N, C-alpha and C positions, 0 to 999 in steps of 0.2 A: 574375565578377559584381561590378561596381563597387559595388553597394549593400552587399553583404556585406563588401567590402573597406574602404569608406570610410563608408558610411551606416548600417551595422549598429550594434547597440548592445552595450555591454559589460554585465558583471554589474551595474554601477551604473546602467544604463539610459541611458548617454550614447553618442553617436556620437563619432568621432575628433575632429571639430572642436569639439564641446562639451568634450571632455577637454582639448584644448589651451587653450580659454578658461578652464577650471577651473584648469589649471596656472598660467596667467598670473595669475589672481586669488590663488592660493596663494603665488606668488612675491612679488606686490605686498604681500600682508599679512604675509609672513614665516612663514606657517604650515607648519612642517616636517611635521606629520601630514598636512595637505592635500596637500603635494607628494608625500609617500610614497604616499598612496592613489592619486593620479593616475598616478604612475609605475608602480604595479602594474597599473592599467587599461591604460596604454600598452603595457606588456610583454605583456599578454594580447592586445591588438590586433596587436602585432608578430607573435605566433605565428600569428594568423589571416591576416595579410598574407603570411607565408611560405607558408602552405598554399595561398593563392590563387595566388601566384607559381608554386608547384610544379604546380598544376593547369593554369595557363595554359601553362607550359613543356611539359607532357605533351601538351596539345592541339596546340600548335605543332609538336611533333615528329611527331605523327600526320599533320598536314596536310602537312608536308614529305615524309613517307614516301609518302603518296598522290600528291603532285605528282611525285615521282621515278618512281614506278611508272607513272603516266600518260605521262610523258615517254618512258619506256623502251618502252611499248606503241606510242606514235606512231612511234618509230624502226623498229619491226619491221613 
């Protein structure tokens, strides 16, 4: 689900693009606390992205299995 991967919100209520914008602002202002907070949010999003990739990989594997079985049935 692309929305949950990229457009969902973190605990701070920001989506990943808003987090990157916040990180840019924190870098520009030199706010170490701001950078630390945004990095924590990005870490949380990274975990969510990993879960989405795992789900996508599992779906792809099931699709490949079905495709293999259908090909085997066509040969018989």
